[in-house]
C-alpha positions in Angstrom: 122.7 -109.1 15.6 126.2 -107.9 15.9 128.1 -109.8 13.3 128.0 -110.5 9.5 129.5 -112.6 6.8 129.7 -111.8 3.1 129.6 -114.6 0.5 130.7 -113.3 -2.8 129.9 -115.0 -6.1 132.9 -115.5 -8.3 132.7 -114.7 -12.0 132.1 -117.8 -14.0 132.1 -118.2 -17.8 129.5 -121.0 -17.7 127.0 -119.6 -15.1 125.4 -116.2 -14.8 125.6 -114.5 -11.4 121.8 -114.5 -10.9 121.8 -118.3 -11.5 124.5 -118.8 -8.9 122.8 -116.5 -6.4 119.6 -118.5 -6.9 121.5 -121.7 -6.0 123.3 -120.1 -3.1 120.1 -118.8 -1.5 118.4 -122.2 -2.1 121.2 -123.9 -0.2 120.9 -121.3 2.6 117.1 -121.9 2.8 117.6 -125.6 3.0 120.0 -125.4 6.0 117.9 -122.7 7.8 114.9 -125.1 7.5 117.0 -128.0 8.9 118.3 -125.8 11.8 114.8 -124.3 12.4 116.6 -121.0 12.5 114.8 -117.6 12.9 117.8 -115.5 14.0 119.8 -115.2 10.7 118.9 -112.3 8.4 120.2 -111.7 4.9 120.8 -108.7 2.7 122.3 -108.0 -0.7 124.7 -105.0 -0.2 125.1 -104.5 -4.0 121.4 -104.5 -4.7 120.3 -102.3 -7.6 116.6 -101.8 -7.5 116.6 -99.8 -10.7 118.2 -102.6 -12.9 116.8 -104.8 -11.0 119.7 -106.9 -9.6 120.6 -108.3 -6.3 124.3 -108.1 -7.1 127.0 -110.7 -6.4 127.2 -110.6 -2.6 125.0 -112.4 -0.1 125.4 -110.9 3.4 124.4 -113.0 6.4 123.6 -111.2 9.6 123.4 -112.7 13.1 125.3 -113.4 16.4 128.9 -114.6 16.0 128.0 -118.0 17.5 125.0 -118.4 15.2 127.0 -117.7 12.0 129.8 -120.0 13.2 127.3 -122.8 13.7 126.0 -122.1 10.2 129.5 -122.5 8.8 129.9 -125.8 10.6 126.9 -127.2 8.7 129.0 -127.3 5.5 126.0 -125.9 3.6 128.2 -124.5 0.8 129.0 -128.0 -0.5 128.8 -127.9 -4.3 129.2 -124.1 -4.4 132.8 -123.7 -3.1 134.1 -123.3 -6.7 131.6 -120.5 -7.3 131.8 -118.5 -4.1 134.2 -116.8 -1.7 133.1 -117.1 1.9 134.7 -114.2 3.8 135.4 -114.1 7.5 132.7 -113.4 10.1 133.2 -109.8 11.2 131.8 -107.3 13.7 129.1 -104.9 12.4 130.5 -101.4 11.9 129.4 -99.0 14.8 128.0 -96.4 12.3 125.7 -98.9 10.6 122.1 -97.9 9.6 119.3 -100.4 9.7 117.3 -101.7 6.8 114.2 -103.9 6.4 114.8 -106.6 3.8 111.5 -108.3 3.1 109.7 -110.5 0.6 107.1 -108.8 -1.6 104.5 -111.2 -3.0 103.4 -110.0 -6.4 100.2 -111.3 -7.9 101.5 -111.2 -11.4 99.6 -113.8 -13.4 95.9 -113.2 -13.9 95.7 -116.7 -15.4 97.1 -118.3 -12.3 94.8 -116.1 -10.1 91.8 -117.2 -12.1 92.8 -120.9 -11.8 93.3 -120.6 -8.1 90.0 -118.8 -7.7 88.1 -121.5 -9.5 89.7 -124.2 -7.3 88.6 -122.3 -4.2 85.1 -121.6 -5.5 84.0 -124.8 -7.1 80.8 -123.2 -8.4 82.6 -120.5 -10.4 83.3 -121.2 -14.0 86.4 -120.1 -15.9 84.3 -117.5 -17.8 83.0 -116.0 -14.6 86.5 -115.9 -13.2 87.7 -114.1 -16.3 85.1 -111.4 -15.6 86.2 -111.2 -11.9 89.9 -111.2 -12.7 90.6 -109.6 -16.0 94.1 -109.6 -17.6 94.3 -105.9 -16.9 94.8 -106.8 -13.2 98.2 -108.3 -13.9 100.9 -106.5 -12.1 104.5 -106.4 -13.1 107.2 -105.8 -10.5 110.5 -104.0 -11.0 111.9 -105.5 -7.8 114.9 -107.8 -8.0 114.1 -111.4 -7.4 115.4 -114.9 -6.9 114.1 -117.8 -9.0 113.6 -120.7 -6.5 112.0 -124.1 -6.3 109.6 -124.8 -3.5 110.8 -127.8 -1.4 107.2 -128.6 -0.4 105.4 -128.3 -3.7 108.3 -128.6 -6.2 107.0 -125.6 -8.1 109.3 -122.8 -9.3 108.5 -119.3 -8.1 110.0 -115.8 -7.9 110.9 -114.5 -4.5 110.8 -110.7 -4.9 113.0 -108.9 -2.5 112.7 -105.3 -1.3 115.4 -103.4 0.6 113.5 -100.5 2.3 115.3 -97.2 2.9 117.8 -97.2 5.8 116.7 -96.0 9.2 118.6 -95.0 12.3 116.9 -97.3 14.8 116.9 -101.2 14.6 113.7 -103.2 14.9 114.3 -106.5 16.7 112.4 -109.6 15.5 112.5 -113.0 13.8 113.5 -114.0 10.3 111.9 -116.6 8.1 113.6 -119.6 6.6 114.8 -117.4 3.7 116.5 -114.9 6.1 113.8 -112.3 5.4 111.4 -110.5 7.8 108.3 -108.5 7.6 109.4 -106.4 10.6 112.9 -107.0 11.8 115.8 -104.9 10.3 119.3 -105.9 9.6 122.4 -103.6 9.9 123.0 -101.7 6.7 126.4 -100.4 5.7 
């Protein structure tokens, strides 16, 4: 993973930056699924985990050939007026390494109870309420993308955590969102 490409969202009076970032990552996800790719990672260099916000730059990480092949897929169709795709560049030699991963938050007690009842046909809603009280709901302060599942059609939040930078890279594969549970991306 020696190259990167930044894709910057342009200010737009009609669309908020998070909405455009959602669409951009959805398009990336679609093309990564088509390519069956596991060697492109993503990060958000302007992430602000206190706000929370992913910022207005999506950074793609990979080998030069892999990123060039991605460009040839014309996956930014429909987004060209909203983004500026920068050149593919070499990773700076002093880059740290960062794990960018999905965090699954079990935030809705109602949804968890419904799911529990489906999986355990003999459990009533009243019993599920005792097992999973509203107090178990967790809120997350992590930034997220609002996406639509291509397989189920349901909308969901993809919470993203950028872990603290480290000096050594961890090699591994990335999922079809460009995230990994183990592999790091260069961070600079």
